[in-house]
N, C-alpha and C positions, 0 to 999 in steps of 0.2 A: 692563405694565398696572398702574394704580394706582386703587384705589377712592377716590371722592371723595364726601363727604357734608357736611351742614351741622351745626353745633352752635349751638343757641339757648339763651341764658341766660333767656329768657322774662321780660324786664323789663316792668312796666307802671307807669304813673304818670298821675294824673288831670290831665294838662296838655293844653291845646287843640291843641298841635302833635304830640302823641304819637298814633300809630295804635293803640296799645294802652293804653287808659285804665282797664281793669279786668281782674280775673283771668279773667273770661269771655272778653274779647277775646283775651287771650294763649292760652288753651286752644284756642279755636276756630280762631284763626289758626295755631297750631302744627300742627293737623291739616291745614289748608288748604295750608300751606307744604310739608308732607311729600308731599301729593298733587301739588303743582306741581313739586317737585323730582324726583319719580318720572317725571312726564311729560317733563321736560327730559333725563332719562337719568342723573341723579345716583344714587349708590349707597347713601346713608345719611341717616337723619334721627335726630339725636341731641339730647338735651335735658339741660341742667344742672339740678341739684337743690340748692336752698338753702332752709333753714328760717328762719322768723321774718323773711322778706323778701318784698317785692313782686316775687316771681319764681316760677318753677315750683318746686313742692315735691314732693308725693306723685306719683311718676311713673307708677305702674302703670295707673290709669284712662286717662291720656293715651296710654300705649303701646298699650293694648288698642284704644282708639278709632282710633289711627293704623293699627294692624294690620288693623282691619276695613275701613278705607277705601282701603288700598293693596294691591298684589299682589306686588311684587318687592323694593322698597327695604328695606334693613336698618334696624332700629329699635333705638335704644339710648339710653344715658345716659352723661353725662360730667361728673360722676360722682355716685353715691349715697354719702352719708356714712355709713359703717358704724357710727359711734358711736351713731347714732340708731335703728338697725334691730333689730327682733325677727327673728332669722335664720330661724326656722321659719315665721312668718307671711309673711316676704318670699319664702321658697321657694314657698309656695302662690300668692302673687300673681304671681311671675315665671313659674311653670309655666302659669298660666292665660293670661297675656298672650302667652307664647310659642306656646301652642297656637292662640290666636285668630289670630295672625299667620302660622301655618303654619311655625313654626321659624325666624323671622327676627330674633329678639331677640339683641342684642349688649349685655350689661350692663356698663357701667363702674362700678366701685366703688372706694372708697379710704378712707383714714383721715379724709378731709375737709379742708376749707379753713378759714381764719379765719371765725369765726362772727359773726352779727349780735347775739347776746346772750352773756352769760357762761355757759359750760358748759351750753349749751342742751339737750344730750342728757339732762341730769338731769330736765328737765321731761317727757321722754319715758319716764321710769322707769328709766334706765340709769345705773348707778354703777360706776366702776372698782373692782375688787376691791382688797383691801389689797396694797400694793406695786405695783399696776398704774398705768400712765399712761393717758390717754384713747386714745392711739395703740395701746397694748397691748390695751385693750378692743375697739377697732375690729378688730384682727387676730383676737381671740378670736371675735368675732361672725362674722368672715369665715370662719374655719375651720369653725364650726358650719354656716354657710350652704353652703359647698362640700360638706361631708359630706352634708347633707340633699339636695342636688341630685343626688348619685350615684344615688339611687333605692333604696339599700339599706334594708331594714326595720330599725327600731330600737325600736319601741314595742310593749310586750306587749299582745296583744289581750284584750279583755274576754271571759271565758268565756261570758257571757250577753249578747251584743251586741244592739243594736236591729235591725241588719241583718247578714246573713251576711258573714263575713270570708274572704278568701283564706287559705291555710295560712301559718303562720310569723309572724314579726314583721312589723309593719305600717309602711309608709312614708307620707310625706305625699303627698296627692293634691290637684290633678292633677299627675302627674309628666310632664315633657317630656323625652324622650330626646335627649341631645346638648347640652342647654343648659349643662351643666357646662363644656364646651369653648368656650363662647361668653361666658365671664366675663373681663373685663379689669380690671387694677389700674391706677389712676391714680397713677403713681409721680412723686414730686417730686424724687428724688435718684437718683444712680447706685446707691447701696446698696439702696434700696427696689425699684428695677428688678430687681436680682439676686434679691431675696427673692421678687418676683412670679414670676420664672422658676422658682425652686425649688418654688413652690406649683402650677405648671402653669397659670398664668393668662396671658392675652395682655397686652401692654403698651400702656397709653394714656398719652401724654405731651403736656402742654399747652404753652402759651406762657410757662410759669413753671416754673423750677426753683429749689428752695430751697437753692441753693449757688452759689458763684462761684469759678472757678479762674483768672479773668483772660483766658479765651479767648472768642471770639464765641459767642453763645447757640447757634447752630445746630451749632457744633462740639462744645460741651459736651453737647448733646442727642444728637448722633451717637455720642459716646463712651458715653453712657448706653445707647443702643440696642445698641451692640456688646457692652457688658458684659452686658446682658440676654441676648443671643443666646448668648454664651459660657456663661453660667450655665445656660441652658436645655439646651444640649448636655451640660454636665457633670452635670445632674440626670438625664439618660437618658430624657427624654420622647421619644416616638416620632412624634408629630404635628408638623407645621410650625406654629410660633406666628405670631400676627399682631401687628403693631405699628402704632399710629396716632400721628400728631402733629397738633396743632391750629395753625392760622395764621389771622391776620386778613389777607385778601387782597381787594383792590378794584381791578379793572380800570377805568381811567379812560377811558370810551368816550363819555360824554355830558356836557353842561353840568351836569346834575344830579350826576353822579359827581364832577366837579371841585369843585362847590360843597360837597358833603358831605365829600369825602376828599382833595381836592387838597393840603391842607397836610400830609397824612401822607406825602407824598413824602420829607419830611425825617426821617421816623421812624428811630430807631436803637435798639439794645438799651439797656436800662437796668438798673442795679443799685440795689436798695433794701432795705428791712428788712420782713420779714414775721414776725410772732410773735417778734420779738426776734432774728431771724437774717438774714444776708445772703441775698438772692435775686436771680436773674437773670431779666429779662423780655425776651422776644423782641420784635422790632420788628414794626410793621405794614407790609405790602407794599401800596403804592398807586402805580400807574404806568400809562402806556399799555400795551396788550397786548404789544407787541413787547418793550419794556423789562421788563415784568413776567415774561415768559417767561425772559429772561436771568437775572433775579434769583432766580427760583424754581429754575432749573437749577443755580445755585451753592449752594443750601441743602443742606448735607450730610445733615441729619437728614431732610428731606423725601425726599431720594434714598434713604435707608436704610429708610424706612417703606413699608408696602404700602397704607396708608390715610391720606388727608389729610382732616381735618375743618375746615371753614370756619366761623369764628365770624361769625354774621350779625347785623346791627343790627336786631333784631326790631321795635323801636319805629318803624321806618320803614315797616312794613307788608309784607304778603305779596308784592305785586307788585314792590316794589323789591328785596326779598331774593331773589326768584326771578331778577330781572335780574342781580344780583351772581353768583348761582350759574351762570347761563347764561354770563356772561362768563368765569368761571374755567374752565368746561368747555371753552370754545373755546380758551383758553390751554393747557389740558391736552392738547387734541388736537394743538396745534402742538408740544408737547414730546414727543409720542409716548406719552402716558400712557393714551390712550383707544383 
């Protein structure tokens, strides 16, 4: 069995052909798509987080709203840029959203992706310490966040508090038991995947890896997953970790599908430059359902993962995105994943 969910980047643009012309459109449609995906039998509703862009940014109000409108589907992010986060405030927000959803939160976090602005995290009041890189700062924020999620008390109580305190050091509230085990690290390399395993986080790997070894993308990603699992075992963790991969997948079932994505039949892996370093981009899968099933069955990283996140074209609207999800679920059934 394989969990299948969607990942929305939450784009909007004031263009007459866009179904999402405002931030309000995106937020409300993001909730509606989660409801539709749950009704179709999908397993997850995940949202990208980008600052200073016409995309989804602050995730927790949206996650809480989705949690209140749904009953079963997992709710998550892919990913929150930890360079921008206040770890303790984030702990409170995450705890509240998780409790509203009944413990369905699956938070993907990472060092972040290339930004819309120069060193945008500084506008949020975050500065790397002397000798730190911005990636170091993100990992420091992550360590503080993970510690706070444990629920251990760390703050000295006021001897004359406004309200009575429980005994001992105080923790952040609301605390959601078990959320610490539902944190994922968005790893862009094999090395960061190993680091995520050492920290006891699940692995979230997208259609981009910031390295190139000359092998097809899915094989490089499969190696990343194996190295992550090996590092997890070596670290001595007792629970079974989870691994997700993202893919752009479009079953061509209608004339509209062919019009939108027919040209993507020719899609191939690409190698480019991100932040001055070589990076490998995975291809888009677009084909008739029978061919699509064969292609996905040959993807070694998809086979190695327990969760597949489908990047959806959110600007085409809720109905069309639900149509795409439904088509992939049918292909998944043919592959024995459902």
